[in-house]
C-alpha positions in Angstrom: 49.7 -118.2 81.0 53.1 -117.0 82.3 55.7 -116.0 79.8 58.7 -118.4 79.4 61.8 -117.5 81.4 64.5 -115.8 79.4 67.7 -117.8 79.5 71.0 -116.2 80.6 72.5 -117.1 77.2 70.6 -114.3 75.7 72.4 -111.8 77.9 75.8 -113.0 76.8 78.7 -111.3 78.8 76.5 -108.4 79.8 77.7 -108.5 83.5 81.3 -108.6 82.5 80.9 -105.6 80.2 79.3 -103.5 83.0 82.2 -104.4 85.4 84.8 -103.5 82.8 83.1 -100.2 81.9 82.8 -99.3 85.6 86.6 -99.9 86.0 87.7 -98.1 82.9 84.9 -95.7 81.9 85.1 -96.9 78.3 82.3 -97.3 75.8 81.4 -100.6 74.2 83.6 -101.8 71.4 82.4 -102.5 67.9 82.7 -106.3 68.5 80.6 -106.0 71.7 77.9 -104.0 70.0 77.8 -106.5 67.1 77.5 -109.3 69.6 74.6 -107.5 71.3 72.9 -107.2 67.9 73.4 -110.9 67.3 71.8 -111.8 70.6 68.9 -109.5 69.8 68.3 -111.3 66.5 68.6 -114.7 68.3 66.0 -113.6 70.9 63.6 -112.4 68.1 63.9 -115.7 66.3 63.3 -117.6 69.5 60.0 -115.8 70.0 60.6 -113.7 73.0 58.9 -110.3 73.4 61.1 -107.2 73.3 59.4 -105.7 76.3 60.2 -108.8 78.4 63.8 -108.7 77.1 64.3 -105.1 78.1 62.9 -105.8 81.6 65.3 -108.8 81.8 68.3 -106.5 81.0 67.2 -104.0 83.6 66.9 -106.7 86.2 70.4 -107.9 85.3 71.7 -104.4 85.5 70.3 -104.1 89.1 71.6 -107.5 90.1 75.1 -107.2 88.5 75.7 -103.5 89.2 79.5 -103.1 89.6 80.6 -102.3 93.1 84.2 -101.3 92.3 84.8 -97.6 92.0 86.1 -96.2 88.6 89.4 -94.5 88.1 87.8 -91.1 87.5 84.9 -91.5 89.9 82.3 -91.5 87.1 81.2 -95.1 87.6 77.5 -94.5 87.6 77.4 -92.4 84.4 79.7 -94.8 82.6 77.7 -97.8 83.5 74.4 -96.2 82.6 75.8 -95.1 79.2 77.0 -98.7 78.7 73.5 -100.0 79.6 72.0 -97.6 77.1 74.4 -98.8 74.4 74.0 -102.5 75.1 70.2 -102.4 75.2 70.0 -100.2 72.1 72.2 -102.6 70.1 70.2 -105.5 71.4 66.9 -103.9 70.4 68.4 -103.0 67.0 69.2 -106.6 66.3 65.8 -107.7 67.6 64.0 -105.2 65.3 66.1 -106.2 62.3 65.1 -109.8 62.7 61.5 -108.9 63.1 61.5 -106.8 60.0 63.1 -109.7 58.1 60.4 -112.1 59.5 57.7 -109.7 58.5 59.1 -109.4 55.0 59.3 -113.1 54.7 55.7 -113.5 55.9 54.6 -110.8 53.4 56.4 -112.5 50.6 54.9 -115.9 51.5 51.4 -114.4 51.8 51.7 -112.6 48.5 53.0 -115.8 46.8 50.1 -117.8 48.3 47.5 -115.2 47.2 48.9 -115.1 43.6 48.9 -118.9 43.4 45.4 -119.0 44.9 43.8 -116.4 42.7 45.5 -117.5 39.5 44.9 -121.2 40.2 48.6 -122.0 40.2 50.4 -124.7 42.3 49.3 -128.1 43.2 45.7 -127.8 44.7 46.5 -130.2 47.5 49.6 -128.2 48.5 47.7 -125.0 48.1 45.0 -126.2 50.6 47.8 -127.1 53.1 49.3 -123.6 52.8 45.9 -122.0 53.1 45.5 -123.1 56.8 48.5 -120.9 57.6 46.4 -117.9 56.5 43.2 -118.9 58.1 41.4 -120.5 55.2 40.0 -124.1 55.0 39.8 -124.6 51.2 38.0 -128.0 51.6 34.9 -125.9 52.2 33.1 -123.4 49.9 34.4 -119.9 49.7 33.2 -116.7 47.9 35.3 -113.7 46.8 34.4 -110.0 46.8 36.4 -107.5 44.7 36.2 -103.8 45.2 37.5 -101.3 42.6 38.0 -97.7 43.6 39.2 -94.5 41.8 42.8 -95.5 42.3 45.0 -98.6 42.6 45.6 -99.8 46.2 48.3 -101.9 47.9 48.2 -103.6 51.2 50.1 -100.8 52.9 47.6 -98.1 51.9 45.2 -96.6 54.3 42.1 -97.7 52.5 42.8 -101.5 52.7 43.9 -101.1 56.3 40.7 -99.2 57.2 38.5 -101.9 55.6 40.5 -104.7 57.2 40.3 -103.1 60.7 36.5 -102.7 60.4 36.1 -106.4 59.4 38.4 -107.8 62.0 36.6 -105.7 64.7 33.3 -107.2 63.7 34.3 -110.7 62.6 37.5 -111.3 64.5 37.0 -115.0 65.0 36.0 -115.8 61.4 38.2 -117.3 58.8 38.7 -114.3 56.5 41.5 -113.2 54.2 41.7 -109.6 53.1 44.3 -108.4 50.6 44.8 -106.5 47.4 45.4 -107.7 43.8 46.0 -105.6 40.7 45.1 -102.4 42.6 41.7 -103.8 43.9 40.6 -104.8 47.4 39.9 -108.6 47.8 38.0 -110.4 50.5 37.8 -114.2 50.7 35.3 -115.6 53.1 33.5 -118.9 53.8 30.5 -119.3 51.4 28.3 -120.0 54.4 28.9 -116.5 55.8 27.4 -114.1 53.2 27.1 -111.4 56.0 30.9 -111.0 55.9 31.0 -110.1 52.2 28.0 -107.8 52.5 29.8 -106.0 55.3 33.0 -105.9 53.3 31.1 -104.4 50.3 29.6 -101.7 52.5 32.9 -100.8 54.1 34.8 -100.9 50.8 32.2 -98.8 49.0 32.6 -96.1 51.7 36.4 -96.3 52.0 36.9 -96.0 48.2 34.7 -92.9 47.9 31.9 -94.8 46.1 33.9 -97.5 44.4 32.0 -100.5 43.0 32.1 -104.0 44.6 31.3 -107.3 43.0 30.7 -110.6 44.8 31.2 -114.0 43.2 29.2 -117.1 44.0 30.4 -119.6 46.6 32.4 -122.6 45.1 34.1 -125.6 46.7 37.8 -126.2 46.9 40.9 -124.2 46.0 39.7 -124.0 42.4 36.4 -122.7 43.7 38.2 -119.5 45.0 39.5 -118.9 41.5 36.1 -119.4 40.0 34.4 -117.0 42.4 37.2 -114.4 41.9 36.8 -114.6 38.1 33.0 -114.2 38.5 33.6 -111.0 40.6 36.0 -109.6 38.0 33.6 -110.4 35.2 30.8 -108.6 37.1 32.9 -105.5 37.4 33.8 -105.6 33.7 30.1 -106.1 32.9 29.0 -103.2 35.0 31.5 -101.0 33.2 30.3 -102.0 29.8 26.6 -101.9 30.7 26.8 -98.7 32.7 25.2 -100.5 35.6 24.6 -98.1 38.5 24.4 -100.5 41.4 27.3 -100.0 43.8 27.3 -103.7 44.8 26.9 -106.4 42.2 26.3 -110.1 42.8 27.4 -112.6 40.1 24.4 -114.7 40.9 22.1 -111.9 39.7 24.0 -111.4 36.4 24.0 -114.9 35.1 21.8 -114.0 32.2 24.5 -111.9 30.6 27.1 -114.6 30.1 24.4 -116.8 28.8 23.5 -114.2 26.2 27.1 -113.7 25.1 28.1 -117.4 25.2 27.6 -117.5 21.4 29.1 -114.2 20.5 28.6 -114.7 16.7 24.9 -115.4 17.2 24.5 -112.3 19.4 26.4 -110.2 16.8 24.0 -111.4 14.1 21.0 -110.5 16.2 22.3 -107.0 16.9 23.1 -106.4 13.2 19.8 -107.6 12.0 17.6 -106.0 14.6 19.5 -102.7 15.3 21.7 -102.3 12.2 18.9 -100.3 10.4 19.1 -97.6 13.1 22.3 -96.4 11.6 20.3 -95.0 8.7 18.7 -92.5 11.1 19.8 -88.9 11.2 22.5 -88.7 13.9 23.2 -92.4 13.6 22.1 -95.3 15.8 23.2 -93.9 19.2 20.2 -91.6 20.0 17.7 -94.3 19.1 19.6 -97.0 20.9 19.7 -94.9 24.0 16.0 -94.4 23.7 15.4 -98.1 23.6 17.7 -98.7 26.5 15.9 -96.2 28.8 12.5 -97.3 27.5 13.2 -100.9 28.6 14.8 -99.9 31.9 11.7 -97.8 32.7 9.5 -100.8 32.2 8.2 -99.6 28.8 6.3 -96.8 30.5 6.4 -93.8 28.1 5.9 -91.0 30.6 8.8 -92.3 32.8 11.0 -92.8 29.8 10.3 -89.3 28.5 11.2 -87.9 32.0 14.4 -89.8 32.1 15.4 -88.6 28.6 14.2 -85.0 29.3 11.8 -85.3 26.3 8.1 -84.7 25.9 5.9 -87.7 25.6 5.2 -86.6 22.0 8.9 -86.5 21.1 9.4 -89.9 22.7 6.5 -91.3 20.7 8.0 -90.0 17.5 11.3 -91.8 18.3 9.6 -95.1 19.0 7.7 -94.8 15.7 10.9 -94.1 13.9 12.5 -97.2 15.4 9.5 -99.2 14.3 9.9 -97.8 10.8 13.6 -98.5 10.5 13.7 -102.0 12.2 10.2 -103.3 11.4 9.9 -104.1 15.2 7.5 -102.2 17.4 9.0 -101.6 20.9 5.5 -101.3 22.4 4.4 -104.7 21.0 5.0 -107.6 23.4 5.7 -109.9 20.5 8.6 -107.7 19.3 9.7 -106.4 22.6 11.7 -109.4 23.8 13.8 -109.6 20.7 14.5 -105.9 20.6 15.5 -105.8 24.3 17.8 -108.8 23.9 19.4 -107.1 20.9 19.8 -103.9 23.0 21.5 -105.8 25.8 23.8 -107.5 23.2 24.7 -104.1 21.7 25.8 -102.9 25.1 27.8 -106.0 25.8 29.5 -105.9 22.4 30.0 -102.1 22.6 28.0 -101.6 19.4 27.9 -99.3 17.4 31.2 -97.9 18.6 32.8 -101.2 17.5 32.1 -103.0 14.3 30.6 -106.4 14.6 
């Protein structure tokens, strides 16, 4: 498709300036330079490309080259200097207008992201604004959040690297990549989980091993907030539970919010089942860690001992001590579920570091 023709109005009195300069050898006046900047801003706001505008100026220079000799015989040098001044001032105005446009776009984008992720603004209006940024909020979307060793902004190299990788692979998809509170955010259609999997892989690598959490897909503008909150909760849970997985899916962690929905009941369970461990020499921490690793190892004594750098005999002693203190035998299937639930609750509630 051919580019639109640039109107003569955007050149202003360019031809007259060249003729006058050729006759007098003068430089452009302050008013003339300011007028060139104004025309540059106008051209940018109209939507023309700077390259095409420079070509148009050069074409006009060739067509309107003054034929009258100058007083001092330096017509060519004077005219070329005037061309340089005029084009430079025009480009300066053009670039200023573009920077202002970019800043306005960035401000509008940031305002939209804040409203979207915090659930502010009218949902219908939010859905209308979303189309400007490539999202169709009438459909289900999921959100992935990546946290690295440092806080990131949209202008940092890490977000740009991740965004470039996603756009190179999924250029035609409706994806929004941004940052929020120092974390990387990716919003993608819920029907395209491959996008968020790829984002997780790229973000984990770009953040030097940072952790990524992916919320479940939900419908509508409110669904984006819901998925975002799920991803944040998963990151917080991973921190409290010392989960090692680099990528966490909220759908796989639903048992934890269920367990903590009644916080008082969970606190009572922890106190009643694990509270007696505080009477052990060294406090509850060593025995609580033993239980944690024992359950993670599938209640296999040899594997648990290896992970704790203990002999099987020393591990057996610890398990017997736990049985003595709590009255619950970790190796007994009837007691195991209650103990394991209490251990999960202790980690979620940060016990015994915090009083319940």
